[in-house]
C-alpha positions in Angstrom: 0.0 0.0 0.0 1.3 3.5 -0.9 1.4 5.6 2.3 -0.6 8.9 2.2 1.2 12.2 1.5 2.4 13.8 4.7 -0.4 16.4 4.7 -3.1 14.1 3.5 -4.1 13.2 7.1 -4.6 15.9 9.7 -5.0 15.5 13.4 -7.8 16.7 15.6 -7.4 16.7 19.4 -10.7 16.8 21.2 -10.4 18.7 24.5 -14.0 19.8 25.0 -15.0 17.6 27.9 -16.4 19.0 31.1 -14.1 17.1 33.5 -16.9 16.5 36.0 -15.3 13.4 37.5 -12.1 15.3 37.9 -13.8 18.1 39.7 -14.0 20.4 36.7 -11.2 22.5 35.3 -8.9 21.8 32.4 -8.2 18.1 32.6 -5.8 18.1 29.6 -3.5 20.4 31.5 -3.1 18.0 34.4 0.6 17.2 34.8 1.8 13.6 35.2 5.4 12.7 35.3 6.5 16.3 34.4 4.2 16.6 31.3 0.6 17.6 30.9 -1.8 15.1 29.4 -2.2 17.4 26.4 1.6 17.7 25.8 1.8 13.9 25.8 -1.0 13.6 23.3 0.6 16.2 21.0 3.9 14.5 21.2 2.4 11.1 20.3 0.2 12.5 17.5 2.6 14.9 15.8 4.8 12.3 14.0 1.7 10.5 12.7 -0.1 13.4 10.9 0.4 16.6 9.0 -1.6 19.6 10.3 -3.0 19.5 13.8 -5.8 21.4 15.4 -7.1 21.5 19.0 -10.9 21.6 19.6 -11.5 23.4 22.9 -14.0 25.9 24.2 -13.4 28.8 26.5 -10.3 31.1 26.5 -7.8 29.8 24.0 -5.0 31.6 25.7 -4.6 28.7 28.2 -3.4 26.5 25.4 -1.1 29.1 23.8 2.0 27.0 24.7 0.9 24.3 22.3 1.2 26.7 19.3 -1.8 24.8 17.7 -4.8 26.5 16.3 -7.5 26.3 19.0 -11.0 26.0 17.5 -14.2 26.2 19.6 -17.3 24.1 18.8 -19.0 25.4 15.7 -22.4 25.1 17.6 -23.2 26.8 20.8 -23.5 24.7 24.0 -21.6 21.6 24.8 -22.4 19.2 22.0 -20.1 16.4 22.8 -17.5 14.7 20.6 -19.6 14.5 17.4 -19.8 18.3 17.3 -16.1 18.4 17.9 -15.5 16.1 14.9 -17.7 18.4 12.8 -15.7 21.4 14.0 -12.4 19.7 13.0 -13.7 18.6 9.6 -15.0 22.1 8.7 -12.0 23.9 10.0 -9.6 21.7 8.1 -11.7 21.9 4.9 -11.6 25.7 5.1 -8.0 26.3 6.3 -5.9 23.6 4.7 -4.9 22.2 1.3 -4.6 18.6 0.2 -6.0 17.2 3.4 -8.3 14.2 2.6 -8.6 12.6 6.0 -8.8 13.6 9.7 -7.9 11.4 12.6 -9.5 12.4 15.9 -8.0 11.6 19.4 -8.9 12.5 22.9 -6.8 15.0 25.0 -7.1 12.8 28.1 -5.8 9.6 26.5 -2.0 10.0 26.2 -1.1 6.3 25.6 -2.9 5.7 22.3 -0.8 3.7 19.8 2.0 5.3 17.9 0.8 3.4 14.8 -2.8 4.6 15.2 -3.0 6.7 12.0 -1.1 4.2 9.8 -3.3 1.3 10.7 -6.5 3.2 10.5 -5.6 4.5 7.0 -4.5 1.1 5.9 -7.9 -0.3 6.9 -9.7 2.5 5.1 -7.9 1.6 1.8 -8.0 -2.2 2.1 -11.7 -2.3 3.2 -12.9 0.6 1.2 -14.3 2.1 4.4 -15.8 5.5 4.8 -14.8 5.7 8.5 -12.4 3.6 10.5 -12.7 3.3 14.3 -10.1 2.0 16.8 -11.1 -0.9 19.1 -9.5 -2.7 22.0 -10.8 -5.6 24.1 -13.9 -5.7 21.8 -14.7 -2.1 22.9 -14.9 0.4 20.1 -13.5 3.9 20.7 -15.3 6.2 18.2 -13.3 9.2 19.5 -10.2 7.6 18.0 -11.3 7.4 14.4 -10.3 8.3 10.8 -12.8 10.6 9.1 -12.9 11.8 5.4 -13.3 15.5 5.0 -15.8 14.8 2.2 -18.4 13.9 4.9 -18.3 17.4 6.6 -21.5 18.7 4.9 -23.4 15.5 5.6 -22.4 15.6 9.2 -23.5 19.2 9.6 -26.9 18.3 8.3 -27.2 15.4 10.7 -26.1 17.5 13.7 -28.0 20.7 12.8 -31.1 19.5 11.1 -31.6 16.2 13.0 -30.1 17.2 16.3 -27.8 14.2 16.3 -25.2 13.9 19.0 -24.3 10.2 19.2 -21.3 9.2 17.1 -22.5 5.6 16.7 -25.9 6.8 15.4 -24.3 8.7 12.6 -21.5 6.4 11.7 -23.9 3.4 11.2 -25.0 5.2 8.0 -21.6 4.5 6.4 -19.2 1.8 5.8 -17.3 1.5 9.0 -14.1 -0.6 9.6 -12.5 -1.4 12.9 -8.9 -1.9 13.9 -8.0 -3.8 17.0 -5.3 -3.3 19.6 -4.4 -5.5 22.5 -5.2 -4.5 26.1 -2.0 -5.9 27.5 0.1 -4.8 29.3 -2.4 -1.9 29.5 -5.2 -0.6 27.3 -3.7 2.0 25.0 -7.0 3.8 25.0 -7.2 4.2 28.8 -8.4 7.7 29.5 -7.8 9.8 32.6 -11.2 10.7 34.2 -10.5 10.6 37.9 -7.7 11.2 40.4 -7.3 7.4 40.6 -6.7 7.4 36.9 -4.0 10.0 37.3 -2.2 7.7 39.7 -2.6 4.7 37.4 -1.2 6.7 34.5 1.8 7.7 36.6 2.4 4.0 37.5 2.2 3.0 33.9 4.7 5.7 32.9 7.3 4.9 35.7 6.9 1.1 35.3 5.5 0.5 38.8 2.1 -0.8 37.7 2.1 -4.5 38.6 1.5 -7.0 35.8 -1.2 -8.6 37.9 -3.4 -6.6 40.3 -2.7 -7.5 43.9 -5.3 -9.6 45.8 -4.7 -7.7 49.0 -2.6 -5.2 50.9 -2.0 -4.5 54.6 -0.6 -1.7 56.7 -0.4 -0.9 60.4 -1.8 2.1 62.2 -2.7 3.3 65.7 -6.1 4.7 66.8 -6.7 7.4 69.4 -9.7 6.3 71.4 -11.7 8.4 73.9 -13.7 7.3 76.9 -16.2 9.8 78.4 -18.3 9.5 81.5 -21.9 8.7 81.0 -24.5 11.5 81.0 -27.1 9.6 83.1 -27.1 6.9 85.8 -28.0 4.3 83.3 -25.1 5.0 81.0 -21.8 4.4 82.7 -19.5 5.7 79.9 -19.2 5.9 76.1 -16.3 5.1 73.8 -15.4 6.4 70.4 -12.4 6.6 68.1 -11.0 10.1 67.6 -8.2 9.8 65.1 -6.2 7.4 63.0 -2.4 7.8 63.4 -0.1 6.5 60.6 3.2 7.5 62.3 2.3 6.7 65.9 5.1 6.2 68.5 5.9 2.6 69.4 4.0 1.2 72.3 1.7 -1.5 73.5 -1.7 -2.4 72.2 -3.4 -0.2 74.8 -1.8 2.9 76.4 -3.3 5.6 78.6 -2.3 9.0 77.2 -4.4 11.4 79.1 -6.9 11.5 82.0 -8.9 14.6 82.9 -12.3 15.4 84.3 -14.9 13.2 82.7 -12.7 11.7 80.0 -9.7 9.6 79.1 -7.7 9.2 75.9 -6.0 5.9 75.0 -3.8 4.9 72.1 -4.6 1.5 70.6 -1.6 0.3 68.7 -0.9 -2.5 66.3 -4.2 -2.0 64.3 -4.2 -3.5 60.9 -5.9 -2.0 57.8 -6.4 -4.6 55.1 -7.5 -4.0 51.5 -9.1 -6.7 49.4 -9.5 -6.9 45.7 -13.1 -7.9 46.1 -13.9 -4.6 47.9 -12.5 -2.3 45.2 -15.9 -0.8 44.4 -16.5 0.1 48.1 -13.1 1.7 48.4 -13.6 3.8 45.3 -17.0 4.9 46.6 -15.4 6.1 49.9 -12.3 7.7 48.3 -14.4 9.7 45.8 -16.3 11.4 48.7 -15.7 14.9 49.8 -14.5 13.6 53.2 -13.1 10.0 52.9 -13.3 8.1 56.2 -11.6 5.3 58.0 -14.2 3.2 59.8 -13.2 1.9 63.2 -15.0 -0.9 65.1 -14.6 -1.0 68.8 -15.7 -3.9 71.0 -16.1 -4.3 74.8 -13.7 -6.9 76.3 -14.8 -7.0 79.9 -11.2 -6.6 81.0 -10.1 -3.9 83.4 -6.7 -3.2 81.8 -8.2 -2.9 78.3 -12.0 -2.3 78.5 -12.4 -2.0 74.7 -10.3 -3.1 71.7 -10.2 -2.2 68.0 -11.4 -5.2 66.2 -11.4 -3.7 62.7 -10.3 -0.6 60.8 -11.6 -0.5 57.3 -11.9 1.9 54.3 -14.9 0.0 53.0 -18.2 1.6 54.0 -20.3 -1.5 53.4 -17.9 -3.6 55.6 -18.4 -1.1 58.4 -22.2 -1.1 57.8 -22.2 -4.9 58.2 -20.3 -4.7 61.5 -22.8 -2.1 62.8 -25.9 -4.2 62.2 -25.4 -6.5 65.2 -25.7 -3.5 67.6 -23.0 -5.0 69.8 -19.9 -3.3 68.3 -19.3 0.4 68.3 -18.7 1.6 64.7 -17.6 5.2 64.0 -15.8 7.0 61.2 -12.7 9.2 61.5 -11.0 11.3 58.8 -8.9 9.2 56.5 -5.2 10.3 56.9 -3.6 11.4 53.7 -1.0 8.6 53.8 -3.8 6.0 54.0 -5.7 7.8 51.3 -2.7 7.6 48.9 -2.0 4.0 49.9 -5.6 2.9 49.2 -5.7 5.0 46.0 -2.6 3.2 44.7 -4.1 -0.2 45.5 -7.3 0.8 43.5 -5.1 2.2 40.6 -3.5 -1.2 40.2 -6.8 -2.6 39.1 -8.4 -1.9 35.7 -10.7 1.1 36.0 -13.8 -0.9 35.0 -15.7 0.5 38.0 -15.3 4.2 37.9 -15.2 6.3 41.1 -18.5 8.2 41.5 -18.4 11.7 43.0 -20.7 12.0 45.9 -21.4 14.1 49.0 -20.5 12.8 52.4 -21.6 15.1 55.2 -21.9 14.9 59.0 -25.5 13.5 58.7 -24.2 10.6 56.6 -21.4 9.7 58.9 -23.4 10.0 62.1 -26.6 8.3 61.1 -25.3 5.6 58.9 -22.0 4.6 60.7 -21.4 6.9 63.6 -21.6 5.5 67.1 -23.5 2.4 66.1 -23.7 0.1 69.1 -22.1 2.4 71.7 -23.8 4.1 74.6 -23.6 7.7 73.3 -24.6 10.5 75.6 -27.3 12.9 74.4 -24.7 15.6 73.7 -22.3 13.4 71.9 
């Protein structure tokens, strides 16, 4: 097959997403390993195409360092990637010469194959296809596709006159070919949507992502526990965890730290926090919250020298919920230390992101009524 002329295929980088799962802002400008996602995408695409254009809305100045033409959507309002494809086709048609094809890529997917354009174009020629879409693990990636500029007018009619926004709904009208890539050692079309994905990308780039996701992980902490005098004659006292300590001083399993009027503080040492592959979804749910928690389970022992003990410390909310249902244990949440957050996030990042983290609110009502103080004799003012 005769390769296309250097300018016959142009590149379109789609950067019009709203970055909701990343908390908003310009996701393509997030830096990983000393380079932004967008810089990595540009570096990977530049050797494969002739002209390049960046589709992005808002102030184009923030992308000035790329030196690329920055083109906003040709239609008002966030129209999604299909409008971005239309924008690229029309801009290239009106501002370039000899360009016959446009390949589109996403600005948040910096590991796409370095032979992407060559293989897509080869499939277009060999299969006489109108559009060629990349695929991995039987999953099509229509944002990574080869488009002929001759379809620009037809796409405009579909988008404007029919209100079409789904790529698949439009491409099914044409001859579409697919080109497959393997998903090992990682999916080349893995895109960065969450903070966990940022960590996963960093591990891929520095070679620390394990070939097989770990089944479990374990670390040790200490827990600061408080005892307070009961508020009534029927409630002798109440217990609750106050804080998780990652770098606690060495000591025994139960140490009195402070005694004052109406309360005592103890340090419970040697507490294990264990992560399990089967609980990944629960960890991701917790870590994506506004206030990630470590759930501590206390249990009465009946012993004078250690009246209660920590029987579990978990990052999985559903595991804590299960422990609270008996009513015998005292289950409460404390702020998750940053070191534990990063450790748990790294564990989750080692696993394929097939269950995305969902942003949710976690407020005091959630912690207190769902997990807080379950099973303990809390005083009315607690």
